[in-house]
N, CA and C atoms as an extended XYZ file, in Angstrom:
486
Properties=species:S:1:pos:R:3:atomname:S:1:resname:S:1:resid:I:1 pbc="F F F"
N         0.482       -0.973        0.052 N   MET     1
C        -0.166       -0.213        0.133 CA  MET     1
C         1.269        1.325        0.064 C   MET     1
N         0.754        2.030       -0.705 N   LYS     2
C         1.200        3.234       -0.912 CA  LYS     2
C         0.816        4.311        0.038 C   LYS     2
N         1.934        4.657        1.098 N   LYS     3
C         1.672        5.911        1.819 CA  LYS     3
C         1.379        7.222        1.033 C   LYS     3
N         0.164        8.224        2.119 N   LEU     4
C        -0.456        9.106        1.649 CA  LEU     4
C         0.913       10.124        2.431 C   LEU     4
N         1.115       11.348        1.090 N   ARG     5
C         2.010       11.881        1.623 CA  ARG     5
C         0.485       13.290        2.471 C   ARG     5
N         0.341       13.382        3.675 N   ILE     6
C        -0.852       14.356        4.607 CA  ILE     6
C        -0.553       15.638        4.745 C   ILE     6
N        -0.628       16.537        4.476 N   TYR     7
C        -0.414       17.951        5.024 CA  TYR     7
C        -1.585       18.029        6.117 C   TYR     7
N        -1.263       18.438        7.623 N   LEU     8
C        -1.843       18.608        8.204 CA  LEU     8
C        -2.478       20.230        8.435 C   LEU     8
N        -3.414       20.586        8.727 N   ASP     9
C        -4.103       21.983        8.923 CA  ASP     9
C        -3.906       21.769       10.634 C   ASP     9
N        -4.413       23.113       11.167 N   THR    10
C        -4.028       23.616       12.260 CA  THR    10
C        -5.366       22.701       12.981 C   THR    10
N        -6.420       22.811       12.446 N   SER    11
C        -7.810       21.873       13.172 CA  SER    11
C        -7.768       20.420       12.915 C   SER    11
N        -6.777       20.174       12.995 N   THR    12
C        -6.501       18.678       12.696 CA  THR    12
C        -5.873       18.421       14.388 C   THR    12
N        -4.809       19.404       14.722 N   ILE    13
C        -4.153       19.359       15.544 CA  ILE    13
C        -5.246       19.563       16.990 C   ILE    13
N        -6.056       20.558       16.533 N   ASN    14
C        -6.678       21.232       17.867 CA  ASN    14
C        -7.775       20.322       17.884 C   ASN    14
N        -8.517       19.639       17.451 N   PHE    15
C        -9.637       18.893       17.457 CA  PHE    15
C        -9.232       17.214       18.216 C   PHE    15
N        -7.850       16.715       18.388 N   LEU    16
C        -7.119       15.900       18.708 CA  LEU    16
C        -7.625       16.185       20.056 C   LEU    16
N        -7.705       16.933       20.653 N   TYR    17
C        -7.743       17.502       21.956 CA  TYR    17
C        -8.920       18.378       22.498 C   TYR    17
N        -9.935       18.760       21.399 N   ALA    18
C       -11.285       19.261       21.526 CA  ALA    18
C       -12.172       18.522       22.680 C   ALA    18
N       -12.582       19.188       23.663 N   ASP    19
C       -12.952       18.781       24.764 CA  ASP    19
C       -14.982       19.238       24.344 C   ASP    19
N       -15.018       20.295       23.543 N   ASP    20
C       -15.869       20.758       23.185 CA  ASP    20
C       -16.700       20.427       21.753 C   ASP    20
N       -16.371       19.045       21.329 N   ALA    21
C       -16.791       18.886       20.211 CA  ALA    21
C       -16.362       17.193       20.270 C   ALA    21
N       -16.872       16.489       21.228 N   PRO    22
C       -16.375       15.128       21.107 CA  PRO    22
C       -16.699       14.016       20.211 C   PRO    22
N       -17.707       14.148       19.383 N   ASP    23
C       -17.429       13.155       18.002 CA  ASP    23
C       -15.953       13.338       16.967 C   ASP    23
N       -15.918       14.790       17.010 N   PHE    24
C       -14.753       15.479       15.889 CA  PHE    24
C       -13.562       14.967       16.722 C   PHE    24
N       -13.489       15.091       17.957 N   ARG    25
C       -12.257       14.612       18.872 CA  ARG    25
C       -11.719       13.294       18.492 C   ARG    25
N       -13.009       12.394       18.932 N   ARG    26
C       -13.268       11.025       18.507 CA  ARG    26
C       -12.079       10.143       17.419 C   ARG    26
N       -13.324       10.799       16.402 N   VAL    27
C       -12.359       11.203       14.914 CA  VAL    27
C       -10.991       11.128       14.492 C   VAL    27
N       -10.999       12.298       15.168 N   THR    28
C        -9.660       12.894       15.016 CA  THR    28
C        -8.126       11.469       15.767 C   THR    28
N        -8.704       11.277       16.825 N   GLN    29
C        -8.042        9.939       17.815 CA  GLN    29
C        -7.909        9.122       17.043 C   GLN    29
N        -9.252        8.643       16.458 N   GLU    30
C        -8.910        7.405       15.523 CA  GLU    30
C        -7.930        7.715       14.336 C   GLU    30
N        -8.157        8.461       13.612 N   PHE    31
C        -6.950        8.976       12.935 CA  PHE    31
C        -5.755        8.759       12.582 C   PHE    31
N        -5.309        9.431       13.931 N   PHE    32
C        -4.065        9.528       14.522 CA  PHE    32
C        -3.455        7.907       14.958 C   PHE    32
N        -4.428        7.362       16.123 N   GLU    33
C        -3.850        5.854       16.573 CA  GLU    33
C        -3.989        4.941       15.111 C   GLU    33
N        -4.714        4.953       14.252 N   HIS    34
C        -4.741        3.635       13.129 CA  HIS    34
C        -4.027        4.172       11.621 C   HIS    34
N        -3.952        5.528       11.425 N   TYR    35
C        -3.899        5.641       10.131 CA  TYR    35
C        -2.339        6.592        9.996 C   TYR    35
N        -2.199        7.776       11.087 N   ALA    36
C        -1.070        8.319       11.156 CA  ALA    36
C         0.103        7.818       10.706 C   ALA    36
N         0.634        6.975       11.527 N   ARG    37
C         1.781        6.587       11.358 CA  ARG    37
C         1.844        5.264       10.037 C   ARG    37
N         0.843        5.284        9.319 N   GLN    38
C         0.894        4.393        8.149 CA  GLN    38
C         1.389        5.377        6.744 C   GLN    38
N         1.329        7.011        7.251 N   ASN    39
C         1.204        7.703        6.059 CA  ASN    39
C         2.354        8.846        6.448 C   ASN    39
N         2.510        9.408        6.004 N   GLU    40
C         3.597       10.105        5.835 CA  GLU    40
C         2.883       11.753        6.083 C   GLU    40
N         2.969       12.463        7.260 N   LEU    41
C         2.383       13.343        7.758 CA  LEU    41
C         3.339       14.489        7.762 C   LEU    41
N         2.743       15.652        6.877 N   TYR    42
C         3.371       17.423        6.866 CA  TYR    42
C         2.768       18.220        7.535 C   TYR    42
N         3.678       19.476        7.842 N   GLY    43
C         3.228       20.314        8.496 CA  GLY    43
C         4.006       21.783        7.577 C   GLY    43
N         3.487       23.131        7.865 N   SER    44
C         4.206       23.940        7.598 CA  SER    44
C         5.021       25.219        8.768 C   SER    44
N         5.373       26.209        8.101 N   ASP    45
C         5.557       26.711        9.283 CA  ASP    45
C         4.376       27.732        9.656 C   ASP    45
N         3.277       27.371        8.672 N   VAL    46
C         2.084       28.435        9.330 CA  VAL    46
C         1.332       27.462       10.231 C   VAL    46
N         1.758       26.472       10.251 N   LEU    47
C         0.920       25.376       11.286 CA  LEU    47
C         1.564       25.521       12.701 C   LEU    47
N         2.964       25.625       12.891 N   LEU    48
C         3.805       26.237       14.004 CA  LEU    48
C         2.963       27.297       14.487 C   LEU    48
N         3.259       28.058       13.472 N   ARG    49
C         2.835       29.486       14.000 CA  ARG    49
C         1.319       29.613       14.592 C   ARG    49
N         0.468       28.995       14.183 N   GLU    50
C        -0.558       29.188       14.611 CA  GLU    50
C        -1.028       28.148       15.752 C   GLU    50
N         0.020       27.211       15.848 N   LEU    51
C         0.078       26.285       17.009 CA  LEU    51
C         0.696       27.031       18.384 C   LEU    51
N         1.892       27.951       18.145 N   SER    52
C         2.433       28.312       19.074 CA  SER    52
C         2.093       29.658       19.299 C   SER    52
N         0.844       30.395       18.680 N   ALA    53
C        -0.417       31.423       19.479 CA  ALA    53
C        -1.122       31.148       20.270 C   ALA    53
N        -1.128       29.624       20.549 N   ASP    54
C        -1.888       29.383       21.520 CA  ASP    54
C        -1.748       30.473       22.704 C   ASP    54
N        -3.280       31.102       23.506 N   PRO    55
C        -2.161       31.425       24.629 CA  PRO    55
C        -2.463       30.636       25.895 C   PRO    55
N        -2.975       29.580       26.046 N   ASP    56
C        -2.530       28.366       26.948 CA  ASP    56
C        -1.379       27.944       26.906 C   ASP    56
N        -0.252       27.630       27.836 N   PRO    57
C         0.374       27.345       27.595 CA  PRO    57
C         0.877       25.783       27.614 C   PRO    57
N        -0.198       25.191       28.553 N   ILE    58
C        -0.373       23.865       28.707 CA  ILE    58
C        -0.810       23.431       27.045 C   ILE    58
N        -1.641       23.710       26.752 N   ARG    59
C        -2.460       23.359       25.081 CA  ARG    59
C        -1.459       23.421       24.139 C   ARG    59
N        -0.650       24.674       24.285 N   ARG    60
C         0.447       24.861       23.249 CA  ARG    60
C         1.248       23.579       23.464 C   ARG    60
N         1.982       23.822       24.420 N   GLN    61
C         2.765       22.129       24.488 CA  GLN    61
C         2.329       21.336       23.908 C   GLN    61
N         1.068       21.220       24.678 N   ARG    62
C         0.259       19.258       24.081 CA  ARG    62
C         0.132       19.563       22.133 C   ARG    62
N        -0.196       20.542       21.735 N   HIS    63
C         0.007       20.296       20.451 CA  HIS    63
C         0.754       20.485       19.808 C   HIS    63
N         2.175       21.210       19.906 N   LEU    64
C         3.409       21.120       19.433 CA  LEU    64
C         4.086       19.785       19.887 C   LEU    64
N         3.778       19.131       20.941 N   ALA    65
C         4.347       18.034       21.453 CA  ALA    65
C         4.005       16.470       20.214 C   ALA    65
N         2.234       16.907       19.701 N   THR    66
C         2.217       16.100       19.048 CA  THR    66
C         2.505       15.963       17.786 C   THR    66
N         3.054       16.879       17.180 N   LEU    67
C         4.053       17.126       15.765 CA  LEU    67
C         5.057       16.036       16.278 C   LEU    67
N         5.816       16.318       17.076 N   VAL    68
C         6.896       15.167       17.268 CA  VAL    68
C         6.460       13.998       17.947 C   VAL    68
N         5.347       13.811       18.927 N   ASP    69
C         4.862       12.049       18.362 CA  ASP    69
C         4.895       11.683       17.364 C   ASP    69
N         4.191       12.163       16.289 N   TYR    70
C         3.785       11.675       15.425 CA  TYR    70
C         4.950       11.700       14.168 C   TYR    70
N         5.999       12.435       14.653 N   ALA    71
C         7.016       12.605       13.003 CA  ALA    71
C         6.433       13.257       12.226 C   ALA    71
N         5.600       14.511       12.675 N   VAL    72
C         5.305       15.789       11.489 CA  VAL    72
C         6.815       16.318       10.997 C   VAL    72
N         6.966       15.661        9.726 N   ALA    73
C         7.625       17.205        9.160 CA  ALA    73
C         7.082       18.040        8.422 C   ALA    73
N         8.298       19.385        9.156 N   ILE    74
C         7.547       20.801        8.782 CA  ILE    74
C         8.542       21.075        7.391 C   ILE    74
N         7.307       21.526        6.029 N   LEU    75
C         8.080       21.555        5.105 CA  LEU    75
C         9.627       22.725        5.205 C   LEU    75
N        10.196       22.526        4.168 N   PRO    76
C        11.459       23.928        4.576 CA  PRO    76
C        10.747       24.884        3.498 C   PRO    76
N        11.149       25.866        3.830 N   GLN    77
C        10.824       27.301        3.409 CA  GLN    77
C        11.195       27.841        2.365 C   GLN    77
N        11.978       26.695        1.832 N   ASP    78
C        13.063       27.200        0.233 CA  ASP    78
C        12.193       27.176       -0.717 C   ASP    78
N        10.736       27.108       -0.658 N   ARG    79
C         9.594       27.573       -2.038 CA  ARG    79
C         8.451       28.295       -1.632 C   ARG    79
N         9.036       29.333       -0.538 N   ASP    80
C         8.026       30.535        0.227 CA  ASP    80
C         7.670       31.037       -0.811 C   ASP    80
N         8.533       31.527       -1.801 N   GLU    81
C         7.914       32.509       -2.548 CA  GLU    81
C         6.437       31.671       -3.634 C   GLU    81
N         6.967       30.810       -4.101 N   ALA    82
C         5.667       29.795       -4.901 CA  ALA    82
C         4.967       30.084       -4.012 C   ALA    82
N         4.909       29.281       -2.522 N   VAL    83
C         3.638       29.188       -1.509 CA  VAL    83
C         3.065       30.611       -1.857 C   VAL    83
N         3.389       31.399       -1.538 N   VAL    84
C         2.942       32.591       -1.065 CA  VAL    84
C         2.434       33.252       -2.455 C   VAL    84
N         3.151       32.895       -4.074 N   ARG    85
C         2.237       33.075       -4.923 CA  ARG    85
C         0.952       32.732       -5.047 C   ARG    85
N         1.076       31.313       -4.800 N   LEU    86
C        -0.358       30.452       -5.062 CA  LEU    86
C        -1.362       31.001       -3.753 C   LEU    86
N        -1.104       31.622       -2.816 N   ALA    87
C        -1.819       31.582       -1.853 CA  ALA    87
C        -2.668       32.900       -2.161 C   ALA    87
N        -2.041       33.857       -2.941 N   GLU    88
C        -2.605       35.078       -3.531 CA  GLU    88
C        -3.466       34.869       -4.542 C   GLU    88
N        -2.845       33.967       -5.216 N   ALA    89
C        -4.074       33.686       -6.634 CA  ALA    89
C        -5.502       33.163       -5.920 C   ALA    89
N        -5.414       32.272       -5.046 N   TYR    90
C        -6.306       31.604       -4.212 CA  TYR    90
C        -7.090       32.785       -3.756 C   TYR    90
N        -6.808       33.695       -2.906 N   MET    91
C        -7.499       34.899       -2.616 CA  MET    91
C        -8.324       35.874       -3.784 C   MET    91
N        -6.925       35.952       -4.831 N   ARG    92
C        -7.055       36.931       -5.780 CA  ARG    92
C        -8.533       36.607       -6.801 C   ARG    92
N        -8.753       35.185       -6.560 N   GLN    93
C        -9.791       34.427       -7.324 CA  GLN    93
C       -11.255       34.480       -6.759 C   GLN    93
N       -11.014       34.970       -4.860 N   GLN    94
C       -11.883       34.105       -3.569 CA  GLN    94
C       -12.568       33.334       -3.822 C   GLN    94
N       -11.275       32.696       -3.933 N   VAL    95
C       -11.810       30.921       -3.086 CA  VAL    95
C       -11.546       30.857       -1.457 C   VAL    95
N       -10.346       31.738       -1.219 N   VAL    96
C       -10.574       32.066        0.103 CA  VAL    96
C       -10.487       33.423        0.403 C   VAL    96
N       -11.616       33.773        1.618 N   PRO    97
C       -10.973       35.540        1.700 CA  PRO    97
C        -9.948       35.855        2.257 C   PRO    97
N        -9.607       37.493        2.158 N   VAL    98
C        -8.491       37.635        2.579 CA  VAL    98
C        -7.928       37.398        3.723 C   VAL    98
N        -9.002       37.444        4.492 N   ARG    99
C        -8.652       37.342        5.812 CA  ARG    99
C        -8.323       35.916        6.726 C   ARG    99
N        -8.482       35.230        5.704 N   LYS   100
C        -8.249       33.800        5.708 CA  LYS   100
C        -7.371       33.221        5.097 C   LYS   100
N        -5.949       34.100        5.146 N   ARG   101
C        -4.989       33.941        4.426 CA  ARG   101
C        -3.970       33.072        4.489 C   ARG   101
N        -4.177       32.292        5.922 N   ASP   102
C        -3.530       31.050        6.538 CA  ASP   102
C        -3.961       29.592        5.778 C   ASP   102
N        -5.464       29.929        5.313 N   ASP   103
C        -6.040       28.728        4.915 CA  ASP   103
C        -5.481       28.838        3.571 C   ASP   103
N        -5.537       29.749        2.976 N   ALA   104
C        -4.721       29.707        1.804 CA  ALA   104
C        -3.127       29.121        1.238 C   ALA   104
N        -2.770       29.466        2.037 N   LEU   105
C        -1.498       28.973        2.840 CA  LEU   105
C        -1.148       27.842        3.077 C   LEU   105
N        -1.924       27.149        3.715 N   HIS   106
C        -2.393       25.518        3.858 CA  HIS   106
C        -2.219       25.103        2.900 C   HIS   106
N        -3.176       25.326        1.985 N   VAL   107
C        -3.681       24.736        0.802 CA  VAL   107
C        -1.910       24.904       -0.454 C   VAL   107
N        -1.871       25.889       -0.593 N   ALA   108
C        -0.968       26.440       -1.206 CA  ALA   108
C         0.610       25.453       -0.998 C   ALA   108
N         0.757       25.113        0.287 N   TYR   109
C         2.020       24.267        0.634 CA  TYR   109
C         1.567       22.989        0.575 C   TYR   109
N         0.749       22.768        0.393 N   ALA   110
C         0.368       21.364        0.008 CA  ALA   110
C         0.378       21.107       -1.179 C   ALA   110
N        -0.347       22.081       -2.207 N   THR   111
C        -0.040       22.001       -3.436 CA  THR   111
C         1.624       22.105       -3.985 C   THR   111
N         2.003       22.735       -3.833 N   VAL   112
C         3.484       23.177       -4.321 CA  VAL   112
C         4.683       21.944       -3.974 C   VAL   112
N         4.189       21.429       -2.609 N   PHE   113
C         5.043       20.164       -2.410 CA  PHE   113
C         4.305       18.847       -2.562 C   PHE   113
N         3.190       19.223       -3.317 N   GLU   114
C         2.602       17.811       -4.008 CA  GLU   114
C         2.301       16.770       -2.968 C   GLU   114
N         1.263       17.445       -2.053 N   MET   115
C         0.616       16.474       -1.035 CA  MET   115
C        -0.250       15.893       -1.880 C   MET   115
N        -0.692       14.863       -1.209 N   ASP   116
C        -1.595       14.007       -1.801 CA  ASP   116
C        -3.137       14.246       -1.084 C   ASP   116
N        -2.832       14.935        0.024 N   VAL   117
C        -4.032       15.138        1.161 CA  VAL   117
C        -3.659       16.503        1.823 C   VAL   117
N        -4.784       17.494        1.822 N   VAL   118
C        -4.745       18.473        2.861 CA  VAL   118
C        -6.083       17.607        4.185 C   VAL   118
N        -5.449       17.788        5.220 N   LEU   119
C        -6.431       16.707        6.257 CA  LEU   119
C        -6.896       18.160        6.807 C   LEU   119
N        -7.883       18.366        7.057 N   SER   120
C        -8.934       19.702        7.704 CA  SER   120
C       -10.137       19.448        8.586 C   SER   120
N       -10.785       20.050        9.642 N   TRP   121
C       -11.752       19.754        9.979 CA  TRP   121
C       -12.626       21.610        9.205 C   TRP   121
N       -12.255       22.268        8.527 N   ASN   122
C       -12.480       23.357        8.190 CA  ASN   122
C       -12.970       23.385        6.992 C   ASN   122
N       -14.571       23.027        7.458 N   PHE   123
C       -15.336       22.935        5.885 CA  PHE   123
C       -15.552       23.904        5.146 C   PHE   123
N       -16.227       25.303        6.243 N   LYS   124
C       -16.126       26.425        5.579 CA  LYS   124
C       -15.447       26.772        4.382 C   LYS   124
N       -14.040       26.796        4.950 N   HIS   125
C       -12.821       27.481        3.672 CA  HIS   125
C       -12.159       26.533        3.075 C   HIS   125
N       -11.950       24.690        3.710 N   LEU   126
C       -11.231       24.151        3.064 CA  LEU   126
C       -11.725       22.856        2.593 C   LEU   126
N       -12.236       22.016        3.784 N   ALA   127
C       -12.485       20.693        3.457 CA  ALA   127
C       -14.183       20.771        2.641 C   ALA   127
N       -14.433       20.927        1.549 N   ASN   128
C       -15.426       20.818        0.870 CA  ASN   128
C       -15.733       20.499       -0.749 C   ASN   128
N       -16.561       20.226       -1.105 N   LEU   129
C       -16.600       19.909       -2.870 CA  LEU   129
C       -16.057       21.183       -3.433 C   LEU   129
N       -16.976       22.076       -2.972 N   ARG   130
C       -16.818       23.467       -4.100 CA  ARG   130
C       -15.890       23.980       -3.882 C   ARG   130
N       -15.377       24.031       -2.516 N   ARG   131
C       -14.028       24.926       -2.614 CA  ARG   131
C       -12.628       23.745       -3.188 C   ARG   131
N       -12.838       22.509       -3.142 N   GLU   132
C       -11.761       21.422       -3.641 CA  GLU   132
C       -11.814       21.594       -5.348 C   GLU   132
N       -12.784       22.368       -5.915 N   ALA   133
C       -12.846       22.596       -7.201 CA  ALA   133
C       -12.340       23.673       -7.585 C   ALA   133
N       -12.235       24.798       -6.892 N   ARG   134
C       -12.190       25.989       -7.037 CA  ARG   134
C       -10.677       26.213       -6.577 C   ARG   134
N       -10.141       25.639       -5.945 N   PHE   135
C        -8.551       25.191       -5.472 CA  PHE   135
C        -7.965       25.042       -6.809 C   PHE   135
N        -8.803       23.495       -7.318 N   ALA   136
C        -8.044       23.017       -8.832 CA  ALA   136
C        -8.042       23.393       -9.180 C   ALA   136
N        -9.002       24.637      -10.276 N   ALA   137
C        -8.766       25.462      -11.070 CA  ALA   137
C        -7.995       26.450      -11.173 C   ALA   137
N        -7.553       26.863       -9.892 N   VAL   138
C        -7.092       27.986       -9.688 CA  VAL   138
C        -5.241       27.625      -10.028 C   VAL   138
N        -5.144       26.266       -9.717 N   ASN   139
C        -4.103       25.255       -9.802 CA  ASN   139
C        -3.659       24.912      -10.938 C   ASN   139
N        -4.857       24.795      -11.513 N   GLN   140
C        -4.215       24.589      -13.185 CA  GLN   140
C        -4.045       25.328      -13.899 C   GLN   140
N        -4.748       26.845      -13.726 N   ALA   141
C        -4.551       27.891      -14.049 CA  ALA   141
C        -2.947       28.805      -13.837 C   ALA   141
N        -2.422       28.404      -12.705 N   GLU   142
C        -1.093       28.446      -12.133 CA  GLU   142
C         0.054       27.787      -12.548 C   GLU   142
N        -0.474       26.925      -13.272 N   GLY   143
C         0.477       25.828      -13.705 CA  GLY   143
C         0.697       24.615      -13.064 C   GLY   143
N         0.095       23.903      -11.968 N   TYR   144
C        -0.035       23.058      -11.208 CA  TYR   144
C        -0.735       22.110      -11.741 C   TYR   144
N        -0.367       20.481      -12.350 N   ARG   145
C        -0.944       19.733      -12.791 CA  ARG   145
C        -1.912       18.774      -11.734 C   ARG   145
N        -1.722       19.370      -10.402 N   ARG   146
C        -2.333       18.514       -9.459 CA  ARG   146
C        -2.771       19.349       -8.750 C   ARG   146
N        -4.219       18.541       -7.860 N   CYS   147
C        -4.646       19.558       -6.345 CA  CYS   147
C        -4.661       18.549       -5.490 C   CYS   147
N        -4.144       18.859       -4.205 N   PRO   148
C        -4.337       17.818       -3.225 CA  PRO   148
C        -6.043       17.653       -3.118 C   PRO   148
N        -6.460       16.408       -2.404 N   ARG   149
C        -7.511       16.139       -1.975 CA  ARG   149
C        -7.873       16.786       -0.556 C   ARG   149
N        -8.917       17.413       -0.356 N   ILE   150
C        -8.789       17.916        0.847 CA  ILE   150
C        -9.970       17.444        1.713 C   ILE   150
N        -9.472       16.730        2.861 N   VAL   151
C       -10.775       16.149        3.254 CA  VAL   151
C       -10.510       16.322        4.752 C   VAL   151
N       -11.353       15.725        5.839 N   SER   152
C       -11.582       15.527        7.048 CA  SER   152
C       -11.106       14.217        7.561 C   SER   152
N       -10.619       14.320        8.474 N   PRO   153
C       -10.018       12.753        8.988 CA  PRO   153
C       -10.903       11.610        8.791 C   PRO   153
N       -12.235       11.887        8.748 N   MET   154
C       -13.190       11.063        8.513 CA  MET   154
C       -13.007       10.100        7.381 C   MET   154
N       -12.448       10.734        6.813 N   GLU   155
C       -12.530       10.363        5.030 CA  GLU   155
C       -10.785        9.749        4.936 C   GLU   155
N       -10.064        9.160        5.523 N   VAL   156
C        -9.057        7.988        5.629 CA  VAL   156
C        -9.092        7.044        6.176 C   VAL   156
N        -8.886        6.395        5.394 N   GLU   157
C        -8.930        4.630        5.965 CA  GLU   157
C        -7.994        4.093        5.734 C   GLU   157
N        -7.415        2.988        5.793 N   ASP   158
C        -6.748        2.141        5.522 CA  ASP   158
C        -7.421        0.643        4.166 C   ASP   158
N        -6.832        0.955        3.009 N   GLU   159
C        -7.583        0.382        1.719 CA  GLU   159
C        -7.110       -1.653        2.778 C   GLU   159
N        -6.540       -1.374        3.098 N   SER   160
C        -6.692       -3.119        3.459 CA  SER   160
C        -7.397       -3.722        4.294 C   SER   160
N        -8.498       -2.442        4.949 N   GLU   161
C        -9.164       -2.867        6.261 CA  GLU   161
C       -10.592       -3.584        4.993 C   GLU   161
N       -10.689       -3.031        3.892 N   GLU   162
C       -11.491       -3.039        3.097 CA  GLU   162
C       -11.583       -4.855        2.696 C   GLU   162
């Protein structure tokens, strides 16, 4: 079975510990328990910045420790210019509102680094069918041949379980 290259957005880490959303928490925990180590996990400086901005020091430390515990590789910044250019194209084409620049950056990182999946609980700006198609259209117009699937942890499962 081919390992998926999965880019984690901040909501995925947040919901791993979300007491106020037990169903999302359970599904996220199942993803990390059963599928995370079978795939390659990635994040970016955007993920680190968002997690580091948590005002609660205990929660912040727990979230950052998760990246280490699950060997989440942080993508290098050597392609930042391409990432920013693509994120700006998403905002220019109104795929993502300008005020949600980090969401655009998450998908741009995943695209530029050729991830298979963006894992997100952000249904409004990322993980929904219409947005995914709009991201793909911008990617194609910008010269990228593929677009990562943008899905929630519910949609990642091991093919060997079928």
